[in-house]
C-alpha atoms as a printed R data frame, in Angstrom:
    type eleno elety resid chain resno       x       y       z
1   ATOM     1    CA   MET     A     1  86.201 100.833 133.861
2   ATOM     2    CA   GLY     A     2  89.325  99.254 134.178
3   ATOM     3    CA   LYS     A     3  93.150  99.720 133.266
4   ATOM     4    CA   VAL     A     4  94.044  97.214 130.144
5   ATOM     5    CA   ALA     A     5  97.330  96.719 128.765
6   ATOM     6    CA   VAL     A     6  97.605  94.630 125.377
7   ATOM     7    CA   ILE     A     7 100.851  93.117 124.193
8   ATOM     8    CA   GLY     A     8 101.437  93.259 120.762
9   ATOM     9    CA   ALA     A     9 100.708  95.740 118.240
10  ATOM    10    CA   GLY     A    10  99.828  93.510 115.374
11  ATOM    11    CA   PRO     A    11  96.493  93.377 113.752
12  ATOM    12    CA   ALA     A    12  94.878  91.349 116.819
13  ATOM    13    CA   GLY     A    13  96.511  93.949 119.299
14  ATOM    14    CA   ILE     A    14  95.406  96.616 117.467
15  ATOM    15    CA   ILE     A    15  91.777  95.631 117.267
16  ATOM    16    CA   ALA     A    16  91.644  94.620 121.040
17  ATOM    17    CA   ALA     A    17  93.066  97.831 121.953
18  ATOM    18    CA   GLY     A    18  90.819 100.086 119.821
19  ATOM    19    CA   TYR     A    19  87.664  98.213 120.880
20  ATOM    20    CA   SER     A    20  89.635  97.889 124.704
21  ATOM    21    CA   SER     A    21  89.334 101.925 124.620
22  ATOM    22    CA   LYS     A    22  86.051 102.470 122.737
23  ATOM    23    CA   LYS     A    23  84.256 100.724 125.822
24  ATOM    24    CA   GLY     A    24  85.587 103.405 128.109
25  ATOM    25    CA   ASN     A    25  88.577 101.782 129.410
26  ATOM    26    CA   GLU     A    26  92.090 103.330 130.194
27  ATOM    27    CA   THR     A    27  94.247 101.150 127.689
28  ATOM    28    CA   TYR     A    28  97.982 101.107 126.529
29  ATOM    29    CA   LEU     A    29  99.197  99.362 123.548
30  ATOM    30    CA   PHE     A    30 102.874  97.859 123.887
31  ATOM    31    CA   ASP     A    31 105.198  96.667 121.112
32  ATOM    32    CA   LYS     A    32 108.935  96.909 120.406
33  ATOM    33    CA   ASN     A    33 108.881  97.916 117.144
34  ATOM    34    CA   GLU     A    34 108.821 101.264 115.742
35  ATOM    35    CA   LYS     A    35 105.742 101.271 114.442
36  ATOM    36    CA   ILE     A    36 102.185  99.299 114.774
37  ATOM    37    CA   GLY     A    37 101.780  96.067 112.333
38  ATOM    38    CA   LYS     A    38 105.089  95.455 111.114
39  ATOM    39    CA   LYS     A    39 104.084  92.010 110.192
40  ATOM    40    CA   LEU     A    40 100.613  93.145 108.787
41  ATOM    41    CA   PHE     A    41 102.980  95.978 106.329
42  ATOM    42    CA   ILE     A    42 104.247  92.962 104.314
43  ATOM    43    CA   THR     A    43 101.386  90.819 104.180
44  ATOM    44    CA   GLY     A    44 100.261  89.889 100.068
45  ATOM    45    CA   LYS     A    45 103.489  90.724  99.037
46  ATOM    46    CA   GLY     A    46 103.315  94.704 100.768
47  ATOM    47    CA   ARG     A    47  99.975  94.662  99.165
48  ATOM    48    CA   CYS     A    48  98.387  93.728 102.248
49  ATOM    49    CA   ASN     A    49  95.998  91.078 102.056
50  ATOM    50    CA   LEU     A    50  93.330  92.640 104.631
51  ATOM    51    CA   THR     A    51  90.974  89.973 104.812
52  ATOM    52    CA   ASN     A    52  88.797  87.714 102.950
53  ATOM    53    CA   ALA     A    53  85.305  88.448 101.513
54  ATOM    54    CA   SER     A    54  83.722  85.227 101.360
55  ATOM    55    CA   ASP     A    55  80.446  84.127 103.996
56  ATOM    56    CA   ILE     A    56  81.484  83.378 107.331
57  ATOM    57    CA   GLU     A    57  80.523  79.711 106.753
58  ATOM    58    CA   GLU     A    58  83.079  79.156 103.970
59  ATOM    59    CA   LEU     A    59  85.672  81.358 106.338
60  ATOM    60    CA   ILE     A    60  85.339  78.805 109.083
61  ATOM    61    CA   GLU     A    61  85.531  75.573 106.444
62  ATOM    62    CA   ASN     A    62  89.276  77.520 105.685
63  ATOM    63    CA   ILE     A    63  90.713  77.137 109.293
64  ATOM    64    CA   SER     A    64  92.886  74.221 108.921
65  ATOM    65    CA   VAL     A    65  92.984  73.406 112.987
66  ATOM    66    CA   ASN     A    66  89.747  74.009 115.279
67  ATOM    67    CA   LYS     A    67  87.523  75.209 113.164
68  ATOM    68    CA   ASN     A    68  84.773  75.356 115.594
69  ATOM    69    CA   PHE     A    69  86.476  77.862 118.232
70  ATOM    70    CA   MET     A    70  85.811  80.576 115.477
71  ATOM    71    CA   TYR     A    71  82.049  80.493 115.683
72  ATOM    72    CA   SER     A    72  81.498  82.953 117.916
73  ATOM    73    CA   GLY     A    73  84.351  85.522 116.709
74  ATOM    74    CA   PHE     A    74  83.832  85.454 113.307
75  ATOM    75    CA   TYR     A    75  80.055  86.504 113.872
76  ATOM    76    CA   SER     A    76  80.570  89.263 116.149
77  ATOM    77    CA   PHE     A    77  83.085  90.216 114.345
78  ATOM    78    CA   THR     A    78  83.165  89.726 110.938
79  ATOM    79    CA   ASN     A    79  85.042  90.356 107.674
80  ATOM    80    CA   GLU     A    80  82.532  93.195 106.872
81  ATOM    81    CA   ASP     A    81  83.256  94.877 109.895
82  ATOM    82    CA   ILE     A    82  87.258  95.054 109.405
83  ATOM    83    CA   MET     A    83  86.205  96.626 105.892
84  ATOM    84    CA   GLU     A    84  84.100  98.891 107.042
85  ATOM    85    CA   LEU     A    85  86.354  99.978 109.835
86  ATOM    86    CA   VAL     A    86  89.352 100.553 107.158
87  ATOM    87    CA   GLU     A    87  87.025 102.080 104.784
88  ATOM    88    CA   SER     A    88  85.689 104.699 107.238
89  ATOM    89    CA   TYR     A    89  88.912 106.252 107.885
90  ATOM    90    CA   GLY     A    90  89.300 106.861 103.855
91  ATOM    91    CA   THR     A    91  91.540 103.344 102.743
92  ATOM    92    CA   LYS     A    92  89.498 102.308  99.610
93  ATOM    93    CA   LEU     A    93  89.521  98.423  99.039
94  ATOM    94    CA   LYS     A    94  88.875  96.132  95.997
95  ATOM    95    CA   VAL     A    95  88.337  92.097  96.521
96  ATOM    96    CA   GLU     A    96  90.368  90.072  94.134
97  ATOM    97    CA   ARG     A    97  90.624  86.160  92.712
98  ATOM    98    CA   GLY     A    98  89.581  84.004  95.956
99  ATOM    99    CA   ASN     A    99  88.322  86.710  97.732
100 ATOM   100    CA   ARG     A   100  90.741  88.506  98.926
101 ATOM   101    CA   VAL     A   101  90.395  92.025  99.799
102 ATOM   102    CA   PHE     A   102  93.385  94.646  99.151
103 ATOM   103    CA   PRO     A   103  93.475  98.532  99.179
104 ATOM   104    CA   LYS     A   104  92.807 100.064  95.651
105 ATOM   105    CA   SER     A   105  96.208 101.712  95.976
106 ATOM   106    CA   ASP     A   106  97.908  98.680  96.483
107 ATOM   107    CA   LYS     A   107  99.788  99.747  99.459
108 ATOM   108    CA   SER     A   108  99.947  98.203 103.017
109 ATOM   109    CA   SER     A   109 100.894 101.724 104.631
110 ATOM   110    CA   ASP     A   110  97.235 102.698 103.653
111 ATOM   111    CA   ILE     A   111  96.088  99.967 105.924
112 ATOM   112    CA   LEU     A   112  98.187 100.828 108.671
113 ATOM   113    CA   LYS     A   113  97.256 104.561 108.031
114 ATOM   114    CA   ALA     A   114  93.738 103.233 108.574
115 ATOM   115    CA   LEU     A   115  94.578 101.088 111.453
116 ATOM   116    CA   ASN     A   116  96.449 104.343 113.324
117 ATOM   117    CA   LYS     A   117  93.643 106.585 112.943
118 ATOM   118    CA   PHE     A   118  91.448 103.752 114.960
119 ATOM   119    CA   LEU     A   119  93.724 103.943 117.658
120 ATOM   120    CA   LYS     A   120  94.055 107.786 118.306
121 ATOM   121    CA   ASP     A   121  90.337 108.366 117.654
122 ATOM   122    CA   ASN     A   122  90.283 105.362 120.674
123 ATOM   123    CA   ARG     A   123  92.497 107.379 122.396
124 ATOM   124    CA   VAL     A   124  94.587 104.321 122.986
125 ATOM   125    CA   ASN     A   125  97.716 104.773 124.686
126 ATOM   126    CA   LEU     A   126 100.593 103.693 122.060
127 ATOM   127    CA   CYS     A   127 103.554 102.408 123.642
128 ATOM   128    CA   LEU     A   128 106.420 101.578 121.146
129 ATOM   129    CA   ARG     A   129 110.236 100.668 121.310
130 ATOM   130    CA   THR     A   130 108.852  98.356 124.246
131 ATOM   131    CA   GLU     A   131 109.784  94.698 125.443
132 ATOM   132    CA   ILE     A   132 108.065  93.640 128.092
133 ATOM   133    CA   ILE     A   133 110.311  92.026 130.666
134 ATOM   134    CA   ASP     A   134 107.589  90.426 132.625
135 ATOM   135    CA   ILE     A   135 104.342  89.909 133.760
136 ATOM   136    CA   VAL     A   136 103.292  89.354 137.448
137 ATOM   137    CA   ARG     A   137 100.227  89.042 139.563
138 ATOM   138    CA   ASP     A   138  99.927  90.957 143.082
139 ATOM   139    CA   ASP     A   139  97.591  89.866 145.941
140 ATOM   140    CA   GLU     A   140  94.556  92.156 144.949
141 ATOM   141    CA   ASN     A   141  94.501  90.157 141.329
142 ATOM   142    CA   LYS     A   142  96.010  92.840 139.308
143 ATOM   143    CA   PHE     A   143  98.533  92.339 136.933
144 ATOM   144    CA   ILE     A   144 102.167  94.080 137.322
145 ATOM   145    CA   LEU     A   145 103.712  94.847 133.761
146 ATOM   146    CA   GLU     A   146 107.431  95.242 133.651
147 ATOM   147    CA   PHE     A   147 108.503  96.395 130.602
148 ATOM   148    CA   SER     A   148 111.715  98.368 128.998
149 ATOM   149    CA   SER     A   149 111.406 101.573 127.170
150 ATOM   150    CA   ASP     A   150 114.407 103.301 125.608
151 ATOM   151    CA   TYR     A   151 116.755 101.255 127.949
152 ATOM   152    CA   LYS     A   152 114.635 102.461 131.367
153 ATOM   153    CA   LYS     A   153 113.079  99.874 133.099
154 ATOM   154    CA   GLU     A   154 109.351 100.624 134.703
155 ATOM   155    CA   LYS     A   155 106.033  99.133 135.945
156 ATOM   156    CA   LYS     A   156 102.619  99.705 135.805
157 ATOM   157    CA   VAL     A   157  99.840  98.177 137.228
158 ATOM   158    CA   PHE     A   158  96.537  96.683 135.087
159 ATOM   159    CA   ASP     A   159  93.601  95.346 136.050
160 ATOM   160    CA   SER     A   160  93.521  93.012 132.797
161 ATOM   161    CA   ILE     A   161  96.261  91.966 129.968
162 ATOM   162    CA   ILE     A   162  95.511  90.894 126.022
163 ATOM   163    CA   ILE     A   163  98.323  89.032 125.223
164 ATOM   164    CA   ALA     A   164  98.706  89.626 121.225
165 ATOM   165    CA   THR     A   165 102.051  88.828 120.487
166 ATOM   166    CA   GLY     A   166 101.550  86.610 117.392
167 ATOM   167    CA   GLY     A   167 103.544  83.497 117.127
168 ATOM   168    CA   ALA     A   168 107.354  82.348 116.817
169 ATOM   169    CA   SER     A   169 106.884  83.110 112.427
170 ATOM   170    CA   TYR     A   170 108.815  86.166 110.832
171 ATOM   171    CA   PRO     A   171 111.157  86.589 114.391
172 ATOM   172    CA   SER     A   172 112.314  90.439 112.388
173 ATOM   173    CA   THR     A   173 108.922  91.258 112.719
174 ATOM   174    CA   GLY     A   174 108.678  91.095 116.174
175 ATOM   175    CA   SER     A   175 107.019  87.866 116.580
176 ATOM   176    CA   THR     A   176 109.648  85.524 119.188
177 ATOM   177    CA   GLY     A   177 107.691  83.644 120.865
178 ATOM   178    CA   ASP     A   178 107.344  86.267 124.009
179 ATOM   179    CA   GLY     A   179 103.591  84.857 124.284
180 ATOM   180    CA   TYR     A   180 103.912  81.578 125.172
181 ATOM   181    CA   ARG     A   181 106.380  82.239 127.748
182 ATOM   182    CA   PHE     A   182 103.924  84.355 129.374
183 ATOM   183    CA   ALA     A   183 101.088  81.746 128.617
184 ATOM   184    CA   LYS     A   184 103.281  79.181 130.539
185 ATOM   185    CA   LYS     A   185 103.835  81.452 133.245
186 ATOM   186    CA   PHE     A   186 100.001  81.773 134.387
187 ATOM   187    CA   GLY     A   187  99.779  77.929 134.041
188 ATOM   188    CA   HIS     A   188  98.449  77.696 130.412
189 ATOM   189    CA   ASN     A   189  99.553  74.156 127.698
190 ATOM   190    CA   ILE     A   190 101.377  75.148 124.610
191 ATOM   191    CA   ILE     A   191 100.469  72.669 121.520
192 ATOM   192    CA   ASP     A   192 103.965  71.897 119.759
193 ATOM   193    CA   ILE     A   193 105.052  74.758 117.705
194 ATOM   194    CA   LYS     A   194 105.618  74.363 114.090
195 ATOM   195    CA   PRO     A   195 105.835  76.001 111.092
196 ATOM   196    CA   ALA     A   196 102.488  76.754 109.285
197 ATOM   197    CA   LEU     A   197 101.873  78.281 105.874
198 ATOM   198    CA   VAL     A   198 105.380  77.149 105.027
199 ATOM   199    CA   PRO     A   199 108.140  76.825 102.011
200 ATOM   200    CA   CYS     A   200 109.000  73.115 101.342
201 ATOM   201    CA   GLU     A   201 112.322  71.719 100.173
202 ATOM   202    CA   VAL     A   202 112.366  68.211  98.026
203 ATOM   203    CA   LYS     A   203 115.107  66.494  97.221
204 ATOM   204    CA   GLU     A   204 115.380  66.436  93.668
205 ATOM   205    CA   LYS     A   205 118.738  68.135  92.524
206 ATOM   206    CA   TYR     A   206 117.666  69.446  89.551
207 ATOM   207    CA   ILE     A   207 115.275  71.803  91.538
208 ATOM   208    CA   LYS     A   208 117.944  74.467  91.515
209 ATOM   209    CA   GLU     A   209 117.480  74.930  87.460
210 ATOM   210    CA   LEU     A   210 114.113  75.745  88.141
211 ATOM   211    CA   GLN     A   211 114.489  78.160  90.671
212 ATOM   212    CA   GLY     A   212 112.517  81.440  89.744
213 ATOM   213    CA   LEU     A   213 110.159  79.774  87.253
214 ATOM   214    CA   SER     A   214 106.464  80.644  88.714
215 ATOM   215    CA   LEU     A   215 103.332  78.659  87.187
216 ATOM   216    CA   LYS     A   216 100.172  79.584  87.220
217 ATOM   217    CA   ASN     A   217  97.021  77.128  86.878
218 ATOM   218    CA   VAL     A   218  98.657  74.440  88.044
219 ATOM   219    CA   ARG     A   219  97.272  71.115  90.267
220 ATOM   220    CA   ILE     A   220  99.036  70.136  93.017
221 ATOM   221    CA   GLU     A   221  98.404  67.087  95.067
222 ATOM   222    CA   ALA     A   222 100.368  65.107  98.367
223 ATOM   223    CA   TYR     A   223 100.351  61.778  99.121
224 ATOM   224    CA   THR     A   224 101.720  59.362 101.710
225 ATOM   225    CA   GLY     A   225 101.606  56.216 100.609
226 ATOM   226    CA   ASN     A   226  98.667  55.800  98.061
227 ATOM   227    CA   LYS     A   227  96.698  58.120 100.322
228 ATOM   228    CA   LYS     A   228  95.789  61.549  99.094
229 ATOM   229    CA   ILE     A   229  96.482  64.101 101.707
230 ATOM   230    CA   PHE     A   230  96.245  67.382  99.751
231 ATOM   231    CA   GLU     A   231  94.726  68.865  96.430
232 ATOM   232    CA   ASP     A   232  94.834  72.535  95.367
233 ATOM   233    CA   PHE     A   233  94.904  74.413  92.003
234 ATOM   234    CA   GLY     A   234  96.573  77.814  92.065
235 ATOM   235    CA   GLU     A   235 100.043  79.734  91.595
236 ATOM   236    CA   MET     A   236 103.476  78.010  92.639
237 ATOM   237    CA   ILE     A   237 107.245  79.337  92.065
238 ATOM   238    CA   PHE     A   238 110.147  77.046  91.968
239 ATOM   239    CA   THR     A   239 113.250  77.759  94.383
240 ATOM   240    CA   HIS     A   240 116.894  77.026  95.120
241 ATOM   241    CA   PHE     A   241 115.403  74.860  97.908
242 ATOM   242    CA   GLY     A   242 112.025  73.628  96.611
243 ATOM   243    CA   ILE     A   243 109.056  75.597  96.199
244 ATOM   244    CA   SER     A   244 106.774  77.648  97.246
245 ATOM   245    CA   GLY     A   245 103.849  80.446  96.080
246 ATOM   246    CA   PRO     A   246 100.017  80.147  97.649
247 ATOM   247    CA   ILE     A   247  99.435  76.581  96.692
248 ATOM   248    CA   VAL     A   248 102.393  75.023  98.179
249 ATOM   249    CA   LEU     A   249 102.046  77.323 101.435
250 ATOM   250    CA   SER     A   250  98.419  75.846 101.974
251 ATOM   251    CA   MET     A   251  99.802  72.625 101.259
252 ATOM   252    CA   SER     A   252 102.579  72.770 104.225
253 ATOM   253    CA   ASN     A   253  99.277  73.163 106.475
254 ATOM   254    CA   TYR     A   254  98.073  69.696 105.997
255 ATOM   255    CA   ILE     A   255 101.288  67.827 105.080
256 ATOM   256    CA   ASN     A   256 102.887  68.770 108.484
257 ATOM   257    CA   ARG     A   257 100.313  66.731 110.253
258 ATOM   258    CA   TYR     A   258 102.349  63.398 108.615
259 ATOM   259    CA   LYS     A   259 105.559  64.193 110.545
260 ATOM   260    CA   GLY     A   260 108.156  61.642 109.659
261 ATOM   261    CA   GLU     A   261 105.998  59.714 106.605
262 ATOM   262    CA   LYS     A   262 107.209  59.765 103.071
263 ATOM   263    CA   ILE     A   263 105.301  61.949 101.027
264 ATOM   264    CA   ASP     A   264 105.727  62.282  97.327
265 ATOM   265    CA   ILE     A   265 103.861  65.788  95.320
266 ATOM   266    CA   TYR     A   266 102.851  65.382  91.883
267 ATOM   267    CA   ILE     A   267 101.899  68.449  90.359
268 ATOM   268    CA   ASP     A   268  99.896  68.336  87.293
269 ATOM   269    CA   LEU     A   269 101.717  71.068  84.661
270 ATOM   270    CA   LYS     A   270  98.195  70.791  82.186
271 ATOM   271    CA   PRO     A   271  95.443  70.523  84.476
272 ATOM   272    CA   ALA     A   272  92.626  71.993  81.813
273 ATOM   273    CA   LEU     A   273  93.701  68.462  79.892
274 ATOM   274    CA   ASP     A   274  93.056  65.071  80.729
275 ATOM   275    CA   TYR     A   275  95.321  62.551  79.420
276 ATOM   276    CA   LYS     A   276  93.843  61.767  75.887
277 ATOM   277    CA   LYS     A   277  93.573  65.579  74.879
278 ATOM   278    CA   LEU     A   278  96.635  66.411  75.957
279 ATOM   279    CA   GLU     A   279  98.379  63.596  74.178
280 ATOM   280    CA   ASN     A   280  96.439  64.748  70.857
281 ATOM   281    CA   ARG     A   281  97.475  68.498  71.325
282 ATOM   282    CA   ILE     A   282 101.299  66.927  71.684
283 ATOM   283    CA   LEU     A   283 100.741  64.853  68.036
284 ATOM   284    CA   ARG     A   284  99.324  67.958  66.442
285 ATOM   285    CA   ASP     A   285 102.300  69.888  67.723
286 ATOM   286    CA   PHE     A   286 104.625  66.873  66.159
287 ATOM   287    CA   GLU     A   287 102.881  67.002  63.299
288 ATOM   288    CA   ASN     A   288 102.996  70.709  62.609
289 ATOM   289    CA   ASN     A   289 106.209  70.359  63.089
290 ATOM   290    CA   SER     A   290 107.776  67.251  61.831
291 ATOM   291    CA   ARG     A   291 111.204  68.163  61.306
292 ATOM   292    CA   LYS     A   292 112.412  69.931  63.949
293 ATOM   293    CA   GLN     A   293 114.331  68.586  67.196
294 ATOM   294    CA   PHE     A   294 112.247  68.010  70.208
295 ATOM   295    CA   LYS     A   295 113.821  70.066  72.460
296 ATOM   296    CA   ASN     A   296 112.755  72.715  69.391
297 ATOM   297    CA   VAL     A   297 109.153  72.086  69.784
298 ATOM   298    CA   LEU     A   298 108.545  71.719  73.472
299 ATOM   299    CA   PRO     A   299 108.652  75.584  74.026
300 ATOM   300    CA   ASN     A   300 105.286  75.452  72.056
301 ATOM   301    CA   LEU     A   301 103.955  73.653  75.501
302 ATOM   302    CA   LEU     A   302 106.403  74.606  78.128
303 ATOM   303    CA   PRO     A   303 108.279  77.255  79.464
304 ATOM   304    CA   ASN     A   304 112.318  77.516  78.562
305 ATOM   305    CA   LYS     A   305 113.303  76.757  82.113
306 ATOM   306    CA   LEU     A   306 111.106  73.744  82.327
307 ATOM   307    CA   ILE     A   307 112.388  72.400  79.225
308 ATOM   308    CA   PRO     A   308 115.381  70.235  80.018
309 ATOM   309    CA   VAL     A   309 114.270  68.761  83.273
310 ATOM   310    CA   ILE     A   310 111.182  67.343  80.974
311 ATOM   311    CA   ILE     A   311 113.374  65.826  78.526
312 ATOM   312    CA   ARG     A   312 115.421  64.182  81.160
313 ATOM   313    CA   LEU     A   313 112.265  62.865  82.784
314 ATOM   314    CA   SER     A   314 110.713  61.721  80.108
315 ATOM   315    CA   ASN     A   315 113.839  60.123  78.683
316 ATOM   316    CA   ILE     A   316 113.564  61.102  74.782
317 ATOM   317    CA   SER     A   317 116.768  62.543  73.553
318 ATOM   318    CA   GLY     A   318 116.150  66.595  72.692
319 ATOM   319    CA   GLU     A   319 118.395  66.132  69.703
320 ATOM   320    CA   LYS     A   320 115.633  63.244  68.432
321 ATOM   321    CA   TYR     A   321 113.263  64.445  65.607
322 ATOM   322    CA   VAL     A   322 109.828  64.735  66.529
323 ATOM   323    CA   ASN     A   323 108.820  62.469  63.794
324 ATOM   324    CA   GLN     A   324 110.707  59.690  65.217
325 ATOM   325    CA   ILE     A   325 108.944  59.859  68.606
326 ATOM   326    CA   SER     A   326 107.140  56.518  68.506
327 ATOM   327    CA   ARG     A   327 103.483  56.434  70.944
328 ATOM   328    CA   GLU     A   328 105.416  54.825  74.158
329 ATOM   329    CA   GLU     A   329 107.795  58.136  74.677
330 ATOM   330    CA   ARG     A   330 104.843  60.159  73.717
331 ATOM   331    CA   LYS     A   331 102.778  58.603  76.383
332 ATOM   332    CA   ARG     A   332 106.056  58.774  79.434
333 ATOM   333    CA   LEU     A   333 106.063  62.401  77.832
334 ATOM   334    CA   VAL     A   334 102.148  62.998  78.666
335 ATOM   335    CA   GLU     A   335 102.584  61.226  81.955
336 ATOM   336    CA   VAL     A   336 105.612  63.318  83.126
337 ATOM   337    CA   LEU     A   337 103.834  66.851  82.006
338 ATOM   338    CA   LYS     A   338 100.966  65.261  83.942
339 ATOM   339    CA   GLN     A   339 102.669  63.808  87.051
340 ATOM   340    CA   PHE     A   340 105.533  65.695  87.791
341 ATOM   341    CA   LYS     A   341 106.897  63.915  90.393
342 ATOM   342    CA   LEU     A   342 108.653  65.799  93.580
343 ATOM   343    CA   SER     A   343 110.070  64.191  96.969
344 ATOM   344    CA   PHE     A   344 109.328  66.437  99.936
345 ATOM   345    CA   LYS     A   345 112.461  66.518 102.324
346 ATOM   346    CA   SER     A   346 111.761  69.414 105.006
347 ATOM   347    CA   PHE     A   347 109.763  72.514 105.457
348 ATOM   348    CA   ARG     A   348 111.856  75.556 105.628
349 ATOM   349    CA   PRO     A   349 113.230  77.134 109.015
350 ATOM   350    CA   ILE     A   350 110.008  78.899 110.818
351 ATOM   351    CA   ASP     A   351 111.545  81.464 111.013
352 ATOM   352    CA   GLU     A   352 109.916  82.080 106.774
353 ATOM   353    CA   ALA     A   353 106.708  80.568 107.858
354 ATOM   354    CA   ILE     A   354 103.952  82.597 107.215
355 ATOM   355    CA   VAL     A   355 101.834  81.865 110.458
356 ATOM   356    CA   THR     A   356 102.725  79.407 113.045
357 ATOM   357    CA   SER     A   357 101.044  76.011 113.609
358 ATOM   358    CA   GLY     A   358 100.418  75.121 118.183
359 ATOM   359    CA   GLY     A   359  99.972  78.309 120.291
360 ATOM   360    CA   VAL     A   360  97.552  78.313 123.738
361 ATOM   361    CA   ASP     A   361  95.971  75.413 124.489
362 ATOM   362    CA   LEU     A   362  92.448  76.398 122.910
363 ATOM   363    CA   VAL     A   363  90.663  74.359 125.528
364 ATOM   364    CA   GLU     A   364  92.093  76.324 128.419
365 ATOM   365    CA   ILE     A   365  90.175  79.719 126.282
366 ATOM   366    CA   ASN     A   366  86.504  80.414 126.451
367 ATOM   367    CA   PRO     A   367  85.800  81.245 123.038
368 ATOM   368    CA   SER     A   368  83.389  84.042 123.581
369 ATOM   369    CA   THR     A   369  85.137  86.279 125.212
370 ATOM   370    CA   MET     A   370  89.363  85.203 124.266
371 ATOM   371    CA   GLU     A   371  89.385  84.828 128.375
372 ATOM   372    CA   SER     A   372  91.479  82.421 130.209
373 ATOM   373    CA   LYS     A   373  89.885  79.677 131.823
374 ATOM   374    CA   LEU     A   374  92.554  79.827 133.973
375 ATOM   375    CA   VAL     A   375  93.162  83.049 135.385
376 ATOM   376    CA   ASP     A   376  90.340  85.740 135.096
377 ATOM   377    CA   ASN     A   377  91.138  88.741 133.340
378 ATOM   378    CA   LEU     A   378  94.061  87.080 131.026
379 ATOM   379    CA   PHE     A   379  92.434  87.292 127.529
380 ATOM   380    CA   PHE     A   380  94.642  86.190 123.923
381 ATOM   381    CA   ALA     A   381  94.168  87.358 120.644
382 ATOM   382    CA   GLY     A   382  95.631  85.990 117.283
383 ATOM   383    CA   GLU     A   383  98.632  83.563 115.960
384 ATOM   384    CA   VAL     A   384  99.351  83.199 119.871
385 ATOM   385    CA   LEU     A   385  96.767  80.807 119.719
386 ATOM   386    CA   ASP     A   386  96.683  77.154 118.689
387 ATOM   387    CA   LEU     A   387  95.021  78.633 115.144
388 ATOM   388    CA   HIS     A   388  95.837  78.903 111.623
389 ATOM   389    CA   ALA     A   389  94.032  78.460 108.537
390 ATOM   390    CA   LYS     A   390  94.872  78.813 104.377
391 ATOM   391    CA   THR     A   391  96.121  81.353 102.686
392 ATOM   392    CA   GLY     A   392  93.871  84.350 101.951
393 ATOM   393    CA   GLY     A   393  93.380  86.296 104.413
394 ATOM   394    CA   TYR     A   394  91.998  83.983 106.506
395 ATOM   395    CA   ASN     A   395  94.560  84.268 109.207
396 ATOM   396    CA   LEU     A   396  94.307  87.900 109.775
397 ATOM   397    CA   GLN     A   397  90.240  87.767 110.069
398 ATOM   398    CA   ILE     A   398  90.808  85.359 112.583
399 ATOM   399    CA   ALA     A   399  93.099  87.766 114.409
400 ATOM   400    CA   TYR     A   400  90.488  90.775 113.819
401 ATOM   401    CA   SER     A   401  87.910  88.319 115.386
402 ATOM   402    CA   THR     A   402  89.948  87.213 118.216
403 ATOM   403    CA   GLY     A   403  90.962  90.587 118.628
404 ATOM   404    CA   TYR     A   404  87.763  92.371 118.754
405 ATOM   405    CA   LEU     A   405  86.397  89.456 121.772
406 ATOM   406    CA   ALA     A   406  89.303  90.196 123.835
407 ATOM   407    CA   GLY     A   407  89.493  94.095 123.775
408 ATOM   408    CA   ASN     A   408  85.436  94.186 124.125
409 ATOM   409    CA   ASN     A   409  85.534  91.519 126.761
410 ATOM   410    CA   SER     A   410  88.309  93.000 128.701
């Protein structure tokens, strides 16, 4: 069999290297970090959201762009395959809300232990603290890899190369866009790189007062003019610059397509109640606390941090006794709670994004093998490709599945 170099020891590179070696190739896995899976280690807030346990069709539906490209990948190496692989090395898994899969221990280190054993069992040559400087092709169509390790420059010749360097997000984990440079060198087109799954900045100044406040079970909608471009339900958090959390990150995937357009965001703080039911609930609270001031009744309805902001937005004096609040003021309060409005300003920098939007143009990649259509024996896998999905383990499954195809066909 051949001699294969895999560049990048993230989830795509690990799976690619393991399966390349398993089929008989002499496989080298290169990474500039001191350990494998540095970005994988921090996913799921350090718990590692390994994959998503939904059926394959649902996985495909949760890909934000180019979903049809992943049919072959998702059916060739499934979410069940990665779960079985990890569990076969002693790491027990569990499925949580939204079919998110985590290690039972809630420790991402347990996932990485399993993947390290997988590489060792398949005799992958692991080259850590090694930076790829250049890739050139010789007259015999072999790839010459120039790399630096321990301040020494070396060269090795390979039959095949798998580029699994990640995107441009979280550069501290090693994803610094090297893969795009290598792809361009071999004639590949790169679709514009943008942040995806990234927190959003908003224009409202009072957002700083809400910093650190987490909300569960809220609904978020985004509009450009009268056109609704996103809707979701779940958890979010206010930050010093704007908003973040699962539903906000998912929203960023959709609103990044509307560059330059004015985007309004509406948060329904009480989605379980329609307008009438919420007004009745508020009326009951007011009747039961008729001698209290407005500001002192709101804790029954809202987290404390939200109260001063809601008071200002509803234009009702906090000192006013609730038995003096008019029906019109009550309706105004309901409106604010059901449509808490924020004005989108910008995305946070790409180095704060969970994944990258854009990458190697998929028109130039064979979806059944991940091989370049331009250069024989050159493969791509993972986030370096123009593929990304919602939060919830979908992006990692893209990495495993594309990594498997690249490794198995190299």
